[in-house]
Backbone as JSON Lines, residues from 0, in Angstrom:
{"i":0,"aa":"M","n":[52.91,-51.98,42.69],"ca":[52.0,-51.16,43.11],"c":[52.11,-50.11,42.09]}
{"i":1,"aa":"P","n":[51.71,-50.29,40.86],"ca":[51.75,-49.32,39.79],"c":[50.87,-48.36,40.04]}
{"i":2,"aa":"K","n":[50.91,-47.0,39.76],"ca":[50.14,-45.81,39.75],"c":[50.2,-45.19,38.64]}
{"i":3,"aa":"T","n":[48.96,-44.73,37.98],"ca":[48.99,-43.81,36.73],"c":[48.53,-42.59,37.31]}
{"i":4,"aa":"V","n":[49.18,-41.59,36.85],"ca":[48.57,-40.25,37.05],"c":[49.15,-39.37,35.89]}
{"i":5,"aa":"K","n":[48.37,-38.21,35.76],"ca":[48.01,-37.25,34.6],"c":[49.29,-36.04,34.86]}
{"i":6,"aa":"V","n":[50.04,-35.89,33.56],"ca":[50.71,-34.88,33.79],"c":[50.07,-33.7,33.05]}
{"i":7,"aa":"T","n":[50.38,-32.53,34.07],"ca":[49.75,-31.44,33.4],"c":[50.58,-30.85,32.42]}
{"i":8,"aa":"Q","n":[49.57,-29.53,31.83],"ca":[50.5,-28.83,30.76],"c":[51.41,-27.96,31.2]}
{"i":9,"aa":"K","n":[51.72,-27.83,32.55],"ca":[52.9,-27.28,33.27],"c":[54.15,-28.34,33.63]}
{"i":10,"aa":"G","n":[53.6,-29.49,32.99],"ca":[54.56,-30.77,33.42],"c":[54.58,-31.33,34.76]}
{"i":11,"aa":"Q","n":[53.46,-31.07,35.66],"ca":[53.52,-31.33,36.78],"c":[52.88,-32.55,37.14]}
{"i":12,"aa":"V","n":[52.93,-33.42,38.07],"ca":[51.97,-34.67,38.6],"c":[51.83,-34.46,40.18]}
{"i":13,"aa":"T","n":[51.07,-35.2,40.51],"ca":[50.65,-35.22,41.92],"c":[51.13,-36.64,42.29]}
{"i":14,"aa":"I","n":[52.08,-36.84,43.12],"ca":[52.55,-38.03,43.68],"c":[51.13,-38.42,44.53]}
{"i":15,"aa":"P","n":[51.06,-39.83,44.24],"ca":[49.97,-40.38,45.5],"c":[50.53,-40.43,46.65]}
{"i":16,"aa":"R","n":[49.45,-40.32,47.92],"ca":[50.04,-40.01,49.19],"c":[50.84,-41.55,49.65]}
{"i":17,"aa":"D","n":[50.21,-42.67,49.17],"ca":[51.21,-43.71,49.75],"c":[52.52,-43.73,49.3]}
{"i":18,"aa":"I","n":[52.59,-43.58,47.87],"ca":[54.12,-43.31,47.46],"c":[54.67,-42.12,48.38]}
{"i":19,"aa":"R","n":[54.3,-40.83,48.62],"ca":[54.82,-39.95,49.05],"c":[55.15,-40.31,50.63]}
{"i":20,"aa":"N","n":[54.64,-41.09,51.21],"ca":[54.88,-41.68,52.51],"c":[56.23,-42.45,52.48]}
{"i":21,"aa":"L","n":[55.99,-43.06,51.57],"ca":[57.32,-44.08,51.4],"c":[58.49,-43.42,51.08]}
{"i":22,"aa":"L","n":[58.32,-42.08,50.39],"ca":[59.8,-41.25,49.99],"c":[60.09,-40.71,51.58]}
{"i":23,"aa":"K","n":[59.33,-40.11,52.27],"ca":[59.51,-39.57,53.63],"c":[60.54,-38.32,53.3]}
{"i":24,"aa":"T","n":[60.18,-37.81,52.21],"ca":[60.73,-36.29,52.12],"c":[60.1,-35.66,51.0]}
{"i":25,"aa":"D","n":[60.3,-34.42,50.87],"ca":[59.49,-33.7,49.74],"c":[60.4,-33.29,48.53]}
{"i":26,"aa":"V","n":[61.72,-33.68,48.65],"ca":[62.53,-33.78,47.88],"c":[63.06,-34.67,47.23]}
{"i":27,"aa":"V","n":[62.87,-34.61,45.42],"ca":[62.99,-35.88,44.87],"c":[63.81,-35.74,43.66]}
{"i":28,"aa":"E","n":[64.63,-36.78,43.41],"ca":[65.47,-36.66,42.0],"c":[65.22,-37.75,41.15]}
{"i":29,"aa":"F","n":[65.1,-37.27,39.73],"ca":[64.68,-38.16,38.77],"c":[65.96,-38.53,38.07]}
{"i":30,"aa":"V","n":[65.99,-39.83,37.72],"ca":[67.39,-40.81,37.25],"c":[66.65,-41.74,36.25]}
{"i":31,"aa":"V","n":[67.48,-41.6,34.71],"ca":[66.71,-42.34,33.77],"c":[68.18,-43.39,34.04]}
{"i":32,"aa":"I","n":[67.58,-44.65,33.98],"ca":[68.26,-46.0,33.9],"c":[67.64,-46.98,33.08]}
{"i":33,"aa":"D","n":[68.56,-47.21,32.28],"ca":[67.8,-48.24,30.89],"c":[66.85,-47.66,30.4]}
{"i":34,"aa":"G","n":[66.52,-46.49,30.24],"ca":[65.57,-46.11,29.52],"c":[64.36,-45.98,30.56]}
{"i":35,"aa":"N","n":[64.32,-46.23,31.58],"ca":[63.26,-46.08,32.78],"c":[63.73,-45.02,33.75]}
{"i":36,"aa":"I","n":[62.39,-44.44,34.01],"ca":[62.73,-43.02,34.97],"c":[62.5,-43.69,36.34]}
{"i":37,"aa":"V","n":[63.14,-43.51,37.23],"ca":[63.22,-43.66,38.79],"c":[63.29,-42.55,39.4]}
{"i":38,"aa":"V","n":[62.38,-42.35,40.31],"ca":[62.24,-41.43,41.09],"c":[62.43,-41.86,42.68]}
{"i":39,"aa":"K","n":[63.93,-41.07,43.03],"ca":[64.55,-41.54,44.23],"c":[64.36,-40.09,45.19]}
{"i":40,"aa":"P","n":[64.13,-40.75,46.65],"ca":[64.11,-39.58,47.57],"c":[65.46,-38.95,47.93]}
{"i":41,"aa":"V","n":[65.49,-37.65,48.06],"ca":[66.69,-36.94,48.62],"c":[66.46,-36.5,50.1]}
{"i":42,"aa":"E","n":[67.12,-37.54,50.88],"ca":[66.62,-37.4,52.32],"c":[67.07,-35.88,52.96]}
{"i":43,"aa":"S","n":[68.15,-35.37,52.46],"ca":[68.39,-33.92,53.16],"c":[69.36,-33.38,51.99]}
{"i":44,"aa":"V","n":[68.92,-32.12,51.85],"ca":[69.63,-30.99,51.24],"c":[70.41,-30.03,52.09]}
{"i":45,"aa":"A","n":[70.51,-30.39,53.46],"ca":[70.88,-29.39,54.33],"c":[72.29,-29.27,54.23]}
{"i":46,"aa":"G","n":[72.89,-28.05,54.15],"ca":[74.6,-28.46,54.27],"c":[74.87,-28.31,52.76]}
{"i":47,"aa":"S","n":[74.15,-28.74,51.86],"ca":[74.69,-28.56,50.57],"c":[75.23,-27.59,50.03]}
{"i":48,"aa":"L","n":[74.69,-26.53,50.46],"ca":[75.3,-24.96,49.95],"c":[76.12,-24.29,51.04]}
{"i":49,"aa":"K","n":[76.43,-25.33,51.83],"ca":[77.06,-24.71,53.31],"c":[78.1,-23.75,52.74]}
{"i":50,"aa":"S","n":[79.12,-24.54,51.89],"ca":[80.5,-23.76,51.38],"c":[80.24,-22.41,51.08]}
{"i":51,"aa":"Y","n":[78.84,-22.18,50.54],"ca":[78.88,-20.65,49.9],"c":[78.59,-19.47,50.84]}
{"i":52,"aa":"A","n":[77.95,-20.28,51.98],"ca":[77.44,-18.98,53.21],"c":[78.82,-18.62,53.77]}
{"i":53,"aa":"K","n":[78.7,-17.06,54.09],"ca":[79.97,-16.73,54.74],"c":[79.33,-16.81,56.23]}
{"i":54,"aa":"K","n":[78.09,-16.61,56.81],"ca":[77.82,-16.98,58.01],"c":[76.27,-17.34,58.15]}
{"i":55,"aa":"Y","n":[75.86,-17.92,59.07],"ca":[74.45,-18.3,59.46],"c":[73.47,-16.94,59.57]}
{"i":56,"aa":"T","n":[72.43,-17.03,58.75],"ca":[71.43,-15.77,59.03],"c":[70.09,-16.37,59.01]}
{"i":57,"aa":"P","n":[69.4,-16.06,60.06],"ca":[68.01,-16.53,60.11],"c":[67.26,-16.2,59.33]}
{"i":58,"aa":"L","n":[66.33,-16.97,58.88],"ca":[65.29,-16.47,57.56],"c":[64.45,-15.3,57.71]}
{"i":59,"aa":"K","n":[64.32,-15.22,59.1],"ca":[63.41,-14.03,59.54],"c":[64.15,-12.62,58.97]}
{"i":60,"aa":"D","n":[65.54,-12.74,59.3],"ca":[66.11,-11.61,59.28],"c":[66.53,-11.25,57.55]}
{"i":61,"aa":"V","n":[66.46,-12.42,56.8],"ca":[66.71,-12.09,55.53],"c":[65.58,-11.49,54.89]}
{"i":62,"aa":"R","n":[64.21,-12.13,55.27],"ca":[63.02,-11.52,54.79],"c":[62.87,-9.98,55.13]}
{"i":63,"aa":"E","n":[63.14,-9.77,56.32],"ca":[63.04,-8.34,56.8],"c":[63.85,-7.43,56.0]}
{"i":64,"aa":"K","n":[65.27,-7.71,55.8],"ca":[66.23,-7.21,54.84],"c":[65.54,-6.96,53.38]}
{"i":65,"aa":"V","n":[65.02,-7.95,52.83],"ca":[64.68,-7.92,51.55],"c":[63.32,-7.27,51.57]}
{"i":66,"aa":"W","n":[62.34,-7.42,52.24],"ca":[61.05,-6.47,52.48],"c":[61.45,-5.02,52.5]}
{"i":67,"aa":"G","n":[62.58,-4.59,53.2],"ca":[62.91,-3.1,53.37],"c":[63.53,-2.56,52.08]}
{"i":68,"aa":"E","n":[64.08,-3.66,51.59],"ca":[64.63,-3.31,50.05],"c":[63.61,-2.84,49.17]}
{"i":69,"aa":"V","n":[62.66,-3.71,48.98],"ca":[61.36,-3.93,48.22],"c":[60.81,-2.37,48.62]}
{"i":70,"aa":"V","n":[60.49,-2.15,49.86],"ca":[59.96,-0.89,50.22],"c":[60.57,0.26,49.55]}
{"i":71,"aa":"H","n":[61.69,0.17,50.19],"ca":[62.76,1.32,49.71],"c":[62.44,1.82,48.06]}
{"i":72,"aa":"D","n":[62.89,0.33,47.21],"ca":[62.6,0.59,45.97],"c":[61.26,1.16,45.2]}
{"i":73,"aa":"R","n":[60.3,0.77,45.86],"ca":[59.11,1.24,45.34],"c":[58.87,2.74,45.75]}
{"i":74,"aa":"V","n":[59.4,2.97,47.11],"ca":[59.35,4.84,47.47],"c":[60.13,5.57,46.66]}
{"i":75,"aa":"V","n":[61.4,5.01,46.05],"ca":[62.16,5.78,45.42],"c":[61.45,5.78,43.96]}
{"i":76,"aa":"K","n":[60.97,4.86,43.54],"ca":[60.47,4.66,42.17],"c":[59.41,5.88,41.91]}
{"i":77,"aa":"K","n":[58.48,5.84,43.09],"ca":[57.26,6.75,43.2],"c":[57.57,8.02,43.12]}
{"i":78,"aa":"T","n":[58.6,8.27,43.75],"ca":[59.21,9.99,43.99],"c":[59.84,10.55,42.82]}
{"i":79,"aa":"S","n":[60.51,9.44,41.92],"ca":[61.54,9.69,40.73],"c":[60.49,10.21,39.9]}
């Protein structure tokens, strides 16, 4: 089932839907084997960075903290 797709100037390609459905993930790994490029599904990256985390923080909390810092920085910059 060969598929031909165009590589954009940014080096991007759209993976055809039927192949994406076979991958069953939105994370892939490229591997070169004997001069051939193989796209392999990465089923889960969850937990791969777990050893670096001091504790679990919900994404909502992280967003609020970062936006608070951005707003603070912009206010300080305008008043300086």
